[in-house]
C-alpha positions in Angstrom: -0.5 -88.7 -9.5 2.3 -89.6 -12.0 4.9 -87.2 -12.5 6.7 -88.5 -15.5 5.0 -89.1 -19.1 4.1 -92.5 -19.9 6.9 -94.5 -21.8 3.8 -95.2 -24.5 3.5 -91.5 -25.3 7.4 -90.8 -25.3 7.5 -93.6 -27.8 4.7 -92.1 -30.0 6.3 -88.9 -29.9 9.2 -89.7 -31.9 9.7 -87.1 -34.4 11.3 -84.0 -32.8 12.3 -81.6 -35.8 12.6 -77.9 -35.3 9.9 -75.4 -34.5 8.9 -73.1 -37.1 10.0 -70.1 -35.6 10.6 -68.8 -31.7 11.2 -65.8 -30.2 14.5 -65.1 -28.2 14.1 -61.7 -26.9 11.6 -58.9 -26.5 12.2 -55.3 -25.6 10.8 -51.8 -25.0 13.0 -49.3 -26.6 12.9 -45.5 -26.1 14.1 -44.9 -29.5 15.8 -46.5 -32.2 18.9 -44.5 -31.9 22.1 -46.2 -31.2 22.5 -45.3 -27.7 19.1 -46.3 -26.8 18.7 -48.4 -23.6 15.9 -50.9 -23.1 13.2 -49.9 -20.7 12.7 -53.4 -20.6 14.5 -56.5 -22.0 13.1 -59.7 -21.7 15.1 -63.0 -23.2 13.2 -66.1 -24.0 14.4 -69.8 -25.0 13.1 -73.1 -26.6 10.9 -74.9 -24.1 9.0 -73.4 -21.0 9.0 -70.0 -20.4 7.2 -68.4 -17.3 6.2 -64.8 -16.7 5.8 -64.6 -13.1 3.6 -61.8 -11.2 4.4 -62.9 -7.6 1.3 -62.4 -5.6 1.4 -60.2 -2.3 0.6 -61.5 1.1 -0.1 -59.9 4.5 3.0 -61.7 6.3 6.1 -63.8 5.3 3.9 -66.8 6.3 1.3 -66.3 3.9 3.8 -65.6 0.9 3.2 -68.9 -1.0 6.0 -68.2 -3.5 8.7 -69.1 -1.2 10.3 -65.8 -1.5 12.0 -63.8 1.3 10.9 -60.6 0.2 7.6 -59.0 1.3 5.1 -58.0 -1.1 1.9 -55.9 -0.9 -1.5 -57.2 -1.4 -2.3 -57.0 -4.8 1.0 -56.7 -6.0 0.6 -59.6 -8.7 -2.2 -58.1 -10.5 -2.0 -55.3 -13.1 1.8 -56.1 -13.2 1.7 -56.2 -17.2 1.4 -60.1 -17.9 -1.1 -59.4 -20.7 0.6 -56.4 -21.7 3.7 -58.4 -22.4 1.7 -61.3 -24.2 0.1 -58.3 -26.4 3.8 -56.9 -27.0 4.8 -60.4 -28.4 1.8 -60.5 -30.5 2.3 -57.2 -31.7 5.9 -58.0 -32.6 4.8 -61.1 -34.5 2.2 -59.4 -37.1 -1.0 -58.4 -34.7 -2.5 -55.3 -35.4 -3.1 -53.8 -31.9 -0.5 -53.9 -28.7 -3.3 -53.5 -26.0 -7.2 -52.8 -25.3 -8.3 -49.3 -25.5 -7.4 -48.7 -22.2 -3.6 -49.8 -22.6 -3.4 -48.0 -25.9 -4.7 -44.8 -24.4 -2.5 -44.9 -21.4 0.6 -45.6 -23.6 -0.1 -43.1 -26.1 -0.8 -40.8 -23.3 2.9 -41.3 -21.9 5.3 -38.8 -22.8 8.2 -41.4 -22.6 6.1 -44.5 -24.1 4.6 -42.8 -26.7 7.9 -42.4 -28.8 8.8 -45.9 -27.8 9.2 -49.1 -29.9 8.3 -52.7 -29.0 11.4 -54.7 -30.6 11.9 -58.2 -30.6 14.6 -60.8 -31.9 12.8 -63.6 -33.6 14.3 -66.9 -35.1 12.7 -68.1 -38.2 14.4 -71.5 -39.1 18.0 -70.6 -39.4 17.6 -67.0 -39.5 17.3 -64.2 -37.0 15.2 -61.3 -37.7 15.2 -58.1 -35.4 11.9 -56.3 -35.5 10.9 -53.1 -34.2 7.2 -51.4 -34.2 6.0 -48.2 -32.7 3.6 -47.4 -30.2 3.0 -44.3 -32.0 1.4 -46.1 -35.5 2.1 -42.9 -37.4 5.8 -44.1 -37.6 7.0 -46.8 -39.4 7.6 -50.7 -38.7 11.4 -51.8 -39.1 13.0 -55.2 -39.6 16.5 -56.5 -40.1 17.6 -59.8 -40.9 20.5 -61.5 -39.5 20.9 -58.8 -36.7 20.4 -58.3 -33.1 18.7 -55.6 -31.7 22.0 -53.7 -30.9 23.1 -54.6 -34.3 20.2 -53.0 -35.9 20.4 -49.9 -33.8 23.7 -48.9 -35.1 22.1 -48.2 -38.6 25.0 -50.0 -40.4 22.9 -52.7 -41.3 20.5 -52.6 -44.4 16.6 -52.4 -43.5 14.0 -54.4 -44.8 10.3 -54.3 -45.1 8.8 -55.3 -42.0 5.5 -56.2 -44.0 7.2 -57.3 -47.3 10.1 -59.3 -45.8 9.6 -60.3 -42.1 5.9 -61.5 -42.5 6.2 -63.2 -45.5 8.8 -65.1 -44.1 7.2 -66.0 -41.2 4.0 -66.8 -42.9 5.9 -69.5 -45.3 7.7 -70.8 -42.2 4.3 -71.4 -40.7 1.5 -72.2 -43.3 3.9 -73.5 -45.6 3.8 -76.6 -43.5 -0.1 -76.9 -44.0 -1.6 -79.5 -46.3 -4.7 -76.8 -46.9 -3.8 -73.4 -47.4 -7.0 -71.9 -47.9 -10.3 -71.4 -46.2 -12.0 -71.2 -49.5 -11.3 -70.2 -52.8 -11.2 -66.5 -52.0 -9.5 -66.6 -48.5 -6.0 -68.0 -47.8 -4.7 -69.2 -44.4 -2.5 -66.8 -43.3 -0.1 -66.4 -40.1 -2.6 -64.0 -38.6 -4.9 -66.7 -38.7 -2.3 -69.2 -37.0 -1.6 -66.7 -34.5 -5.0 -66.2 -33.1 -4.9 -70.1 -32.1 -1.6 -69.8 -30.9 -2.2 -67.2 -28.7 -5.6 -66.7 -26.8 -6.8 -63.6 -25.4 -6.6 -63.6 -21.6 -10.2 -62.0 -21.6 -11.6 -65.0 -23.5 -10.8 -67.1 -20.3 -10.2 -70.6 -21.9 -13.9 -70.7 -22.3 -14.4 -72.8 -25.4 -12.1 -74.6 -27.7 -12.1 -72.3 -30.7 -12.9 -69.1 -28.9 -9.7 -67.4 -29.4 -10.5 -63.7 -29.2 -12.6 -61.4 -27.1 -14.3 -58.3 -28.0 -12.8 -56.8 -24.8 -9.3 -57.2 -25.7 -9.5 -55.1 -28.8 -7.4 -57.5 -30.9 -8.9 -56.9 -34.2 -9.3 -60.3 -34.9 -10.2 -62.0 -38.4 -13.5 -62.3 -39.5 -13.8 -66.1 -39.4 -16.7 -68.7 -38.7 -16.6 -71.3 -36.4 -16.1 -74.2 -39.4 -13.0 -72.0 -40.1 -11.5 -71.8 -36.9 -12.2 -76.0 -36.9 -10.5 -76.4 -40.2 -7.3 -74.2 -38.9 -6.9 -76.4 -36.0 -7.1 -79.4 -38.0 -4.7 -78.0 -40.3 -2.5 -77.6 -37.1 -3.3 -81.1 -35.9 -2.1 -82.6 -39.4 -5.7 -83.9 -40.1 -6.5 -81.6 -43.2 -7.0 -82.9 -46.8 -6.4 -80.9 -49.7 -9.9 -81.5 -50.8 -11.2 -80.6 -47.6 -11.3 -77.2 -47.6 -13.1 -77.1 -50.9 -15.8 -79.4 -49.4 -15.9 -77.2 -46.5 -16.0 -74.0 -48.3 -18.9 -75.6 -50.4 -20.6 -76.6 -47.3 -20.1 -73.2 -45.6 -21.9 -71.7 -48.8 -24.7 -73.9 -48.8 -25.2 -73.4 -45.1 -25.0 -69.4 -45.8 -27.6 -69.8 -48.6 -29.9 -71.8 -46.2 -29.5 -69.1 -43.6 -30.7 -66.4 -46.0 -33.5 -68.7 -47.3 -34.8 -68.9 -43.7 -34.6 -65.3 -43.7 -36.4 -64.9 -46.6 -39.1 -67.3 -45.4 -39.5 -65.4 -42.3 -39.8 -62.0 -44.0 -42.3 -63.6 -46.8 -44.6 -64.9 -44.0 -44.7 -61.8 -42.4 -45.7 -60.1 -46.0 -48.0 -63.2 -46.5 -50.2 -62.2 -43.2 -50.3 -58.6 -44.0 -51.6 -59.3 -47.2 -54.0 -61.9 -46.2 -55.4 -59.3 -43.6 -55.9 -57.1 -46.5 -57.7 -59.3 -48.6 -59.7 -60.8 -45.8 -58.5 -64.2 -46.4 -58.5 -66.1 -43.1 -56.1 -69.2 -43.8 -54.2 -70.6 -46.4 -51.2 -73.0 -46.4 -50.0 -73.4 -49.9 -50.3 -71.2 -53.2 -52.4 -74.1 -54.9 -55.0 -73.3 -52.4 -55.7 -70.0 -54.0 -56.2 -71.9 -57.5 -55.3 -70.4 -61.0 -53.3 -67.1 -60.1 -55.3 -65.2 -63.0 -58.6 -66.5 -61.8 -57.6 -65.6 -58.3 -56.8 -62.2 -59.3 -60.2 -61.9 -61.1 -62.2 -62.8 -58.3 -60.1 -60.2 -55.9 -60.9 -57.4 -58.5 -64.6 -58.4 -58.4 -64.7 -58.4 -54.8 -62.9 -55.4 -54.5 -65.3 -53.6 -56.9 -68.2 -55.1 -55.1 -66.8 -53.5 -51.9 -66.2 -50.0 -53.8 -69.6 -49.7 -55.0 -71.0 -50.4 -51.3 -68.7 -48.3 -49.9 -69.6 -45.4 -52.3 -73.4 -45.7 -51.6 -72.5 -45.4 -48.0 -70.6 -42.2 -48.4 -73.1 -40.9 -50.5 -75.7 -41.2 -47.9 -73.2 -39.8 -45.4 -73.2 -36.5 -47.4 -77.1 -36.4 -47.9 -77.4 -36.8 -43.9 -75.2 -33.6 -43.6 -78.2 -31.5 -44.7 -75.9 -28.8 -46.3 -78.9 -27.4 -48.4 -80.9 -26.9 -45.2 -78.3 -25.3 -43.2 -77.6 -23.2 -46.3 -81.3 -22.0 -46.4 -81.2 -21.3 -42.8 -78.3 -19.2 -43.1 -79.6 -17.1 -46.0 -82.8 -16.3 -43.9 -80.6 -15.4 -40.8 -78.1 -13.3 -42.8 -81.0 -11.4 -44.5 -82.6 -10.7 -41.2 -79.3 -9.6 -40.0 -78.8 -7.5 -42.8 -82.2 -5.8 -42.5 -81.4 -5.2 -38.7 -77.8 -3.7 -39.7 -79.7 -1.7 -42.3 -82.0 0.1 -39.9 -79.2 0.5 -37.3 -77.2 2.2 -40.0 -80.2 4.8 -40.9 -80.6 5.9 -37.1 -76.8 6.2 -36.8 -76.7 8.5 -39.7 -79.5 10.4 -38.0 -77.9 10.5 -34.6 -74.7 11.8 -36.2 -76.9 14.6 -38.0 -78.2 15.6 -35.4 -74.8 15.8 -33.3 -73.5 18.0 -36.2 -76.4 20.5 -36.7 -76.1 21.0 -32.9 -72.4 21.6 -33.3 -73.3 23.9 -36.1 -75.8 25.6 -34.3 -73.4 26.3 -31.2 -70.8 27.7 -33.3 -73.7 30.3 -35.2 -75.1 31.3 -31.8 -72.1 31.4 -29.5 -72.4 35.0 -28.3 -76.1 35.5 -28.7 -78.0 33.1 -26.5 -81.4 32.2 -27.3 -84.4 33.5 -25.1 -85.7 31.0 -22.8 -89.3 30.4 -22.0 -90.3 29.6 -18.3 -90.4 26.1 -18.9 -87.1 25.7 -20.8 -85.3 27.8 -18.5 -86.4 25.5 -15.5 -85.0 22.5 -17.5 -81.7 24.4 -18.3 -81.2 25.3 -14.9 -81.6 21.8 -13.7 -79.4 20.7 -16.3 -76.7 23.6 -15.6 -77.4 23.7 -11.7 -75.4 20.4 -10.9 -72.2 21.7 -13.0 -69.2 23.0 -11.4 -69.1 27.0 -11.8 -72.7 27.4 -12.4 -75.1 29.1 -10.3 -78.3 27.1 -8.9 -80.6 30.3 -7.4 -83.9 30.2 -8.7 -85.0 32.6 -11.2 -87.5 34.4 -9.3 -84.8 35.3 -6.6 -82.4 36.4 -9.5 -81.8 39.5 -11.2 -82.4 40.2 -14.6 -78.3 40.5 -15.4 -77.6 37.3 -13.8 -74.6 35.5 -15.9 -76.7 32.1 -15.6 -80.0 33.8 -17.1 -77.7 35.2 -19.9 -75.9 31.6 -20.4 -79.5 30.0 -20.8 -80.5 32.7 -23.5 -83.0 34.6 -21.1 -82.6 38.3 -21.4 -85.1 39.4 -19.1 -88.3 38.0 -17.3 -90.5 40.7 -17.9 -93.3 38.6 -19.4 -92.4 35.3 -17.6 -96.1 34.7 -17.0 -96.9 34.4 -20.6 -94.1 31.9 -21.1 -95.1 28.7 -23.0 -94.0 25.7 -20.7 -93.9 23.1 -23.5 -91.1 24.9 -25.6 -87.7 24.5 -25.1 -84.7 26.1 -26.7 -83.4 25.0 -30.0 -80.3 23.7 -28.6 -82.5 21.8 -25.6 -84.4 20.5 -28.7 -81.3 19.1 -30.4 -80.3 17.2 -27.0 -83.9 16.0 -26.7 -83.7 14.4 -30.1 -80.1 13.2 -29.9 -81.2 11.5 -26.5 -84.0 9.9 -28.1 -81.7 8.4 -30.8 -79.5 7.0 -28.6 -81.8 5.0 -26.6 -83.4 3.9 -30.1 -79.6 3.1 -31.2 -79.3 1.1 -28.1 -82.2 -1.1 -28.9 -81.3 -1.6 -32.3 -77.9 -2.9 -31.3 -79.5 -5.1 -28.8 -81.6 -6.7 -31.7 -78.3 -6.9 -34.1 -76.6 -8.8 -31.6 -79.5 -11.0 -30.8 -79.7 -11.9 -34.7 -76.0 -12.5 -34.9 -75.6 -15.5 -32.7 -77.6 -17.8 -34.4 -76.2 -16.6 -37.6 -72.9 -17.5 -36.5 -73.6 -21.0 -35.4 -75.3 -21.9 -38.3 -72.3 -20.6 -40.3 -70.1 -22.5 -38.2 -72.3 -25.8 -38.9 -72.4 -25.3 -42.3 -68.6 -25.4 -42.6 -68.2 -28.2 -40.6 -70.7 -30.0 -42.7 -68.8 -28.3 -45.9 -65.3 -29.7 -44.4 -66.9 -33.2 -43.7 -68.4 -33.4 -47.3 -64.9 -32.5 -48.7 -63.4 -35.5 -46.7 -66.4 -38.0 -48.1 -65.9 -36.6 -51.3 -61.9 -37.4 -51.4 -62.7 -41.0 -50.0 -65.1 -41.5 -53.0 -62.2 -40.3 -55.5 -59.8 -42.5 -53.9 -62.1 -45.4 -53.9 -60.6 -46.8 -57.4 -57.2 -46.8 -55.9 -58.6 -49.5 -53.3 -59.0 -51.8 -56.3 -55.2 -51.3 -57.2 -54.7 -51.9 -53.6 -56.2 -55.0 -53.6 -54.6 -56.3 -57.0 -51.3 -55.2 -55.3 -52.0 -57.2 -52.3 -52.9 -60.2 -54.2 -49.9 -60.2 -56.4 -47.9 -59.6 -53.2 -49.3 -62.6 -51.5 -48.6 -64.7 -54.7 -45.1 -63.8 -54.7 -44.6 -64.2 -51.1 -46.0 -67.6 -51.1 -43.9 -68.3 -54.3 -41.0 -66.9 -52.2 -41.8 -69.3 -49.4 -42.0 -72.3 -51.6 -39.1 -71.4 -53.7 -36.8 -71.2 -50.1 -38.5 -74.3 -48.9 -37.4 -76.0 -52.0 -34.0 -74.4 -51.9 -33.6 -75.3 -48.2 -34.6 -79.3 -48.9 -32.0 -79.4 -51.9 -29.4 -77.7 -50.1 -29.7 -80.2 -47.2 -29.6 -83.0 -49.5 -26.3 -81.5 -51.0 -25.0 -80.8 -47.4 -25.6 -84.6 -46.6 -23.6 -85.7 -49.5 -20.9 -83.2 -48.9 -20.6 -84.4 -45.1 -20.5 -88.0 -46.4 -17.4 -86.9 -48.7 -15.9 -85.3 -45.5 -16.4 -88.4 -43.6 -14.4 -90.3 -46.4 -11.6 -87.9 -46.4 -11.6 -88.1 -42.4 -11.5 -91.9 -42.3 -8.3 -91.8 -44.4 -6.7 -89.9 -41.2 -8.9 -92.3 -38.7 -5.6 -93.8 -37.2 -3.9 -90.3 -36.6 -7.3 -89.1 -35.0 -7.1 -91.9 -32.4 -3.8 -91.1 -31.8 -4.2 -87.7 -31.2 -7.2 -88.3 -29.2 -5.0 -90.8 -27.1 -2.4 -87.9 -26.5 -5.4 -85.5 -25.4 -6.6 -88.2 -22.8 -2.9 -88.8 -21.5 -2.7 -85.3 -21.1 -5.7 -85.0 -19.0 -4.7 -88.3 -16.9 -1.2 -86.7 -16.4 -2.7 -83.3 -15.3 -5.7 -84.3 -13.2 -7.0 -87.6 -12.6 -6.1 -91.5 -13.9 -10.2 -92.1 -13.4 -10.9 -89.2 -15.7 -10.8 -89.6 -19.4 -10.6 -87.0 -22.1 -12.1 -87.6 -25.7 -11.0 -85.8 -28.7 -13.5 -86.1 -31.5 -13.5 -84.7 -35.3 -16.7 -84.7 -36.9 -17.9 -83.5 -40.4 -18.0 -79.8 -39.4 -16.6 -79.4 -35.7 -13.8 -80.7 -33.3 -14.8 -81.4 -29.7 -13.5 -82.5 -26.9 -15.0 -83.9 -23.8 -14.1 -84.9 -20.3 -15.6 -87.8 -18.4 -15.2 -90.2 -15.6 -14.3 -93.6 -16.6 -17.2 -94.9 -14.6 -19.5 -92.6 -16.6 -20.7 -88.9 -16.8 -19.1 -86.1 -18.8 -18.1 -83.0 -16.4 -18.6 -79.3 -17.3 -17.4 -76.4 -15.2 -15.4 -73.3 -15.7 -12.3 -75.3 -14.6 -12.8 -78.1 -16.9 -13.6 -76.1 -19.6 -10.3 -74.3 -19.1 -8.5 -77.6 -18.9 -10.0 -79.0 -21.7 -8.9 -75.9 -24.2 -5.1 -76.4 -22.7 -5.0 -79.9 -23.2 -6.5 -79.3 -26.5 -3.6 -76.7 -27.6 -1.0 -79.2 -26.3 -2.4 -82.0 -28.1 -2.3 -80.0 -31.4 1.5 -79.0 -30.4 2.5 -82.9 -29.6 0.7 -84.0 -32.9 3.5 -82.5 -34.7 5.9 -85.1 -33.4 3.8 -88.0 -34.3 6.0 -88.3 -38.0 7.4 -85.9 -40.1 4.6 -85.9 -43.0 2.1 -84.1 -41.0 4.3 -81.9 -38.9 1.9 -79.1 -39.3 2.0 -77.1 -35.9 4.8 -74.3 -35.4 5.4 -75.5 -32.2 4.8 -71.9 -30.5 2.2 -71.5 -27.8 1.2 -68.2 -25.8 -0.9 -68.7 -22.5 -1.8 -65.7 -20.7 -2.8 -66.3 -16.7 -4.9 -69.5 -17.6 -4.8 -69.9 -13.7 -7.3 -67.1 -13.7 -10.1 -69.4 -15.2 -10.9 -71.1 -12.1 -8.0 -73.8 -12.1 -7.5 -75.6 -9.0 -3.8 -74.7 -7.9 -2.9 -78.2 -7.8 -3.8 -78.9 -11.4 -2.6 -75.7 -12.3 1.1 -76.8 -11.1 0.7 -80.1 -13.0 0.3 -78.2 -16.3 3.9 -76.9 -15.6 5.1 -80.3 -14.6 3.7 -81.8 -18.1 5.3 -78.9 -20.2 8.8 -79.1 -18.6 8.3 -83.2 -18.9 8.1 -82.7 -22.8 10.6 -80.1 -22.7 13.2 -82.7 -20.7 12.7 -85.4 -23.6 12.2 -83.0 -26.4 14.3 -80.1 -25.8 14.8 -77.3 -28.3 11.4 -78.6 -29.9 9.3 -76.3 -29.2 8.2 -72.6 -27.0 5.8 -72.3 -24.7 5.3 -68.9 -22.6 3.1 -68.7 -20.1 2.2 -65.8 -17.6 0.9 -66.4 -14.1 0.0 -65.1 -10.9 -0.3 -68.1 -9.0 3.1 -69.9 -7.9 4.4 -72.3 -10.4 6.6 -75.4 -8.9 9.2 -74.5 -7.0 11.7 -76.1 -9.3 10.2 -73.7 -12.0 10.6 -70.5 -9.9 13.9 -69.9 -10.9 15.8 -69.7 -14.2 15.9 -71.2 -16.9 12.1 -71.5 -16.6 11.5 -68.4 -15.1 12.4 -65.4 -17.6 11.0 -62.4 -15.9 9.3 -61.6 -12.5 6.9 -58.8 -12.4 4.8 -56.7 -9.8 2.7 -53.8 -10.0 4.8 -52.0 -7.4 7.0 -50.3 -7.6 6.3 -49.1 -11.3 10.2 -50.5 -12.3 8.8 -53.9 -11.6 5.8 -53.4 -14.2 6.4 -54.6 -17.9 6.5 -50.9 -19.1 8.4 -49.6 -16.1 5.7 -46.9 -15.5 2.3 -46.3 -13.8 -0.2 -46.4 -16.6 
């Protein structure tokens, strides 16, 4: 594999120029006081800058880095490589300095919560010092023509980070572009370029224009695929002033077609729904329905016919309920029940009268018991004999002055042979009547309950029938609404079909317009055909230098996209995670090197950050040749670009020390981490 760049490529890359900007220093300051000592201080240079988190090993023999010191397993991970890249991006204008996990950890650290991310940035011939707080409640700071130490003295006038530094950086980078807007309402800003120049590590170099990942929480700008393709064509120096307007029109037409497709989908759903309501089986075009007024009239007639038929059915159902028959049966059962109730009430009143008369008689004759005849005496004796405290001695064995005799109203028995056995005492007669009435009441109550059950059943049936009748009558009253619903469904069907036809025509018209725009774009692209061929050749030479002479790389620029392919010269495209990562790296460096072709199209700011590209499954040998390639470009074109790469995989031996190695990190001890703290 060649270790030097081909002379033909070096000859093509003749325009050196200066980078639009570059970062000379990055520091973590505990505060902005004059005596603040940086917690972390990293210096950078023009050319290749390596941030290395050396991997751990089980034994000195396993230490591939060639270092003499022994490290624990895993020491190369969670050391702060991505944190350093995010800090650089934050200093250069990105909104966030880390993902949610890192933000929470930094803001929960007593020491780091009050700290600042500071950087010295050269924009052209002017050095800027900027400081942005971890705690975003505090203000950003910017100082022109000053180092970090000079800025901390407080003697220099402070300038606005937002209104002085960022506009200067924006002018230095986007000012080189031939196209300065994505469309009429969106200018291309420095933050658009920053996304293209510093991919998220979480994006894993998976696609040419996949610069940001949701997992990184980097707050990306809202851009479409065509927007990002245009940005890269701007950096390649291929964009034309008219291209932006054409792409904007194309994007608008594409969006209209997407909306039309959504309208068609919704209208087809409504069409199916309304056809089902109207009982229409199949229909393709609105013309199949005939004249609209005639169609609506036909729908109304059919709906009225259906309403009349349904009204007759509902009325028949009401008749079947037999409410009149049930009402008559209920009245008869109620009449019988009322007669029984009246008779029971009469006997109940008689029964209560007897009880009241008995009670009254007892009050009046409490001290003068009524004489008893022989039969009444025997009955009274039988009633009282079993009660507690009452004697049960037969009267012929008792004396005339027996208390029991007196209680029964028998003063003497001198004429006991003349007693009338059929007569009883007055109280006994009351008791006899009451007992008979009680038996009659029981019989009447039984009859009353027997009459209640069928009455209840008939009343329940009548209630259910009336409820059902009410429901049916409600349906009858609502039948005219069906006419309105049918007419509404018919009109909705017409509207849905009109929307489908209108959207389809719009899509057809827009596709024709898009085709015309593509032809105009093709004319514009052909103006830079030579440059496209040269850039594709640069891409191909990068691929051949890094991986294989027999591998061919092709970079194409179509009407709406940029595409890169890797294939064997003998035929067959290659695609895997490793080849996709290699394709992205070669794509980024081809864009950087395109700015060396001529001064007129020097659009790339010549600044790149790649965070741990080896983690995208690149083979170690391929990975090391990426460093060889960048160092070769640096040796032939010194001080003309800045490339910052973080890595866990050991770089080539000659790059494991300064000037290429700028910082060595490790996860242990904590002082070797980027933020010098266990987070």
